[in-house]
C-alpha positions in Angstrom: 121.0 24.7 28.3 117.4 23.6 28.8 115.8 22.2 25.6 112.2 21.5 26.8 110.4 18.7 28.7 111.7 15.2 28.1 110.3 11.7 28.9 112.9 9.6 30.8 113.1 5.8 30.4 115.4 3.4 32.3 116.9 0.8 30.1 119.2 -1.6 31.8 122.0 0.4 33.4 121.4 3.5 31.2 118.9 6.3 31.1 117.4 7.3 27.8 115.7 10.7 27.2 113.2 11.5 24.4 112.1 15.1 23.8 108.4 15.7 24.3 108.1 17.2 20.9 109.1 13.9 19.3 106.4 12.1 21.3 103.7 14.6 20.1 104.8 14.1 16.5 104.4 10.3 16.8 101.0 10.7 18.5 99.7 12.9 15.6 101.1 10.5 13.0 99.3 7.6 14.6 96.1 9.6 14.8 96.2 10.4 11.1 96.8 6.7 10.2 93.8 5.7 12.4 91.4 8.3 11.0 92.2 8.0 7.3 93.5 4.5 6.8 91.8 2.3 9.4 89.4 -0.1 7.5 85.7 0.7 7.8 83.3 -2.3 8.1 81.0 -2.5 5.1 78.2 -4.2 7.0 77.6 -1.5 9.6 74.0 -1.4 10.8 72.3 1.6 9.1 70.6 4.3 11.2 66.8 4.7 10.9 66.6 7.7 13.3 64.7 9.7 10.7 62.0 7.0 10.4 59.1 6.8 12.8 56.7 3.9 13.3 53.2 4.3 14.6 51.7 1.2 16.4 47.9 0.9 16.5 46.4 -1.8 18.6 43.1 -3.6 17.9 39.5 -3.4 19.2 39.0 -3.9 22.9 42.8 -4.0 23.4 45.4 -1.5 24.7 48.9 -0.4 23.7 50.3 -3.1 26.0 49.3 -5.7 23.5 51.9 -4.2 21.1 54.6 -3.9 23.7 56.8 -6.8 22.4 56.7 -5.4 18.9 57.4 -1.9 20.2 60.6 -3.0 22.0 61.9 -4.7 18.9 61.2 -1.8 16.6 62.8 0.7 19.0 66.1 -0.9 18.2 66.0 0.7 14.7 63.2 3.3 14.7 61.6 6.1 16.6 58.3 4.4 17.8 55.0 5.6 19.3 52.7 2.9 20.7 49.3 4.7 20.6 46.8 3.9 23.3 43.3 4.9 22.1 39.8 4.2 23.6 38.7 1.6 21.0 35.5 0.7 22.9 34.2 4.2 23.5 33.8 5.8 20.0 33.0 5.0 16.4 35.7 4.5 13.8 35.4 8.1 12.5 36.3 9.5 15.9 38.9 6.9 16.7 40.7 7.6 13.5 41.3 11.3 14.4 42.4 10.4 17.9 44.7 7.5 17.1 46.2 8.4 13.7 46.3 12.0 14.7 48.4 11.3 17.8 50.8 9.1 15.9 51.4 11.7 13.2 51.8 14.5 15.7 54.5 12.5 17.6 56.4 11.6 14.5 56.4 15.1 13.1 57.5 16.5 16.4 60.5 14.2 16.2 61.3 15.4 12.7 60.6 12.1 11.0 61.2 12.1 7.3 59.3 8.8 6.8 56.3 7.6 8.8 55.3 3.9 8.9 52.3 2.2 10.5 52.1 -1.3 12.0 48.6 -2.2 13.0 46.6 -5.0 14.6 43.0 -5.7 13.6 40.9 -2.5 13.9 44.1 -0.4 13.8 44.5 -1.2 10.1 41.0 0.1 9.4 41.7 3.4 11.1 44.7 3.9 8.8 42.6 3.1 5.8 39.8 5.4 6.9 42.3 8.2 7.4 44.0 7.8 4.1 40.6 7.7 2.3 40.3 11.4 2.8 43.7 12.6 3.9 47.2 12.4 2.5 50.4 11.8 4.5 53.4 13.3 2.6 55.8 11.4 4.8 54.0 8.0 4.5 56.3 5.1 4.3 55.0 1.6 4.6 52.1 -0.1 6.3 51.9 -3.5 7.8 48.5 -4.8 8.9 48.2 -7.8 11.2 44.9 -9.7 11.0 42.9 -6.7 9.7 39.2 -7.1 8.9 39.6 -5.5 5.5 36.4 -7.1 4.2 34.6 -6.9 7.6 34.2 -10.0 9.7 31.4 -12.6 9.8 31.8 -12.7 13.6 30.2 -9.3 13.7 27.3 -10.5 11.5 26.7 -13.5 13.7 27.4 -12.3 17.3 26.6 -8.5 17.4 22.9 -9.3 18.2 23.9 -11.0 21.4 23.6 -9.2 24.8 26.9 -7.8 26.0 28.4 -7.3 22.5 28.4 -3.6 22.8 29.8 -3.6 26.3 32.8 -5.6 25.0 33.3 -4.1 21.6 31.7 -0.6 21.8 30.2 1.3 18.9 33.1 0.6 16.5 32.4 -3.1 16.9 29.1 -2.7 15.0 30.9 -1.1 12.0 33.1 -4.1 11.2 30.5 -6.5 9.7 30.2 -7.6 6.1 26.9 -5.9 5.2 26.2 -2.6 3.5 27.0 -0.7 6.8 30.5 -2.1 6.9 33.1 0.7 7.1 36.0 -1.5 5.8 34.0 -2.5 2.7 33.3 1.2 1.9 36.9 2.3 1.8 38.1 1.0 -1.5 41.5 -0.4 -2.6 44.9 0.5 -1.2 46.9 3.1 -3.0 49.8 2.9 -0.6 52.5 0.3 0.1 50.9 -2.3 2.5 51.8 -5.8 3.6 49.1 -7.9 5.2 49.7 -10.8 7.6 46.8 -13.2 8.4 46.5 -15.9 10.9 44.9 -19.3 10.3 44.8 -20.8 13.8 42.1 -20.2 16.4 41.8 -20.5 20.2 38.2 -19.2 20.2 36.1 -22.2 19.3 32.9 -20.2 19.8 33.6 -17.3 17.5 35.1 -19.6 14.9 31.7 -21.2 14.4 30.9 -18.1 12.2 33.3 -19.4 9.6 33.5 -22.4 7.3 37.0 -21.4 6.1 40.5 -20.8 7.5 40.4 -18.1 10.2 42.1 -16.8 13.3 39.1 -16.9 15.6 38.0 -13.3 14.7 38.7 -12.8 11.0 38.8 -15.2 8.1 42.0 -15.3 6.0 40.1 -14.1 3.0 38.6 -11.2 4.9 42.0 -9.8 5.6 42.9 -9.3 2.0 42.7 -5.9 0.3 42.7 -5.0 -3.4 46.0 -3.2 -4.2 48.0 -4.8 -1.3 51.7 -5.1 -2.0 52.4 -8.4 -0.3 50.4 -11.0 1.7 51.4 -13.7 4.2 49.5 -16.4 6.2 51.0 -17.6 9.5 49.9 -20.3 11.9 48.8 -17.9 14.7 45.6 -16.7 16.3 44.1 -13.3 16.3 44.9 -12.2 19.9 48.5 -13.2 19.8 49.7 -12.8 16.3 51.7 -9.6 17.1 53.7 -11.5 19.7 55.1 -14.1 17.3 58.9 -13.8 16.7 58.3 -14.9 13.1 55.7 -12.2 12.6 57.9 -9.5 14.2 60.8 -10.5 11.8 58.4 -10.2 8.9 57.2 -6.8 10.0 60.8 -5.5 10.3 61.7 -6.9 6.9 58.7 -5.3 5.2 59.4 -1.9 6.7 62.9 -2.1 5.4 62.4 -3.7 2.0 58.7 -3.4 1.1 58.1 -7.1 0.9 58.0 -10.0 3.3 60.9 -12.5 3.3 61.0 -15.3 0.8 60.7 -18.0 3.6 56.9 -17.7 3.6 
């Protein structure tokens, strides 16, 4: 009489047969043990797929200047590295273009939380937008070398021929006088960490300062009333976003709302 399929094994000089039904039972028992009793690691890396980061570059730069930061952030977040025409329009128009594009992208990707990481002028665009708009999904903001109090470089060098060609109309709005857009925006009412540099590679522009600066902005000019945390690093304005130390601090702030203690 046939009792069903069997697995046949040769053992020495004898043949052993095992009914297929027994093998199936053993398989399912092992599967149950694996699913319900296998230890789960407690230090698994959390998923941040519901969080989106908007990167905004600085004046007279492009999105490529934020590429290294973009690649690192993509390991944990949905990221858009916005490329906007910083030398072609005033801050008012640039804000709608750059911040608007970033928000649209994050919302299309169903982000529950939207963060911003900015360099220089990019931080002023976020402040300008938030001065008259709310972002319900707003998470945390990290500003790298932002001219939050304007910059003395604009005061000293905007009168020179060629300034507008290099910096565009927005470049005239970043001084420290009564026409300064940053100085008109008021304190921060959102979670923001600011990283300033105190090294310069631009010995000409640094003549505008008699205090620590990054070649474009003084350390004191980056500060903002209401800021959550503040950090000074030994880097220059053009390359602060490429520093591994700075990138680590950015990631830490996005996750925890403060910079690391090793400041």
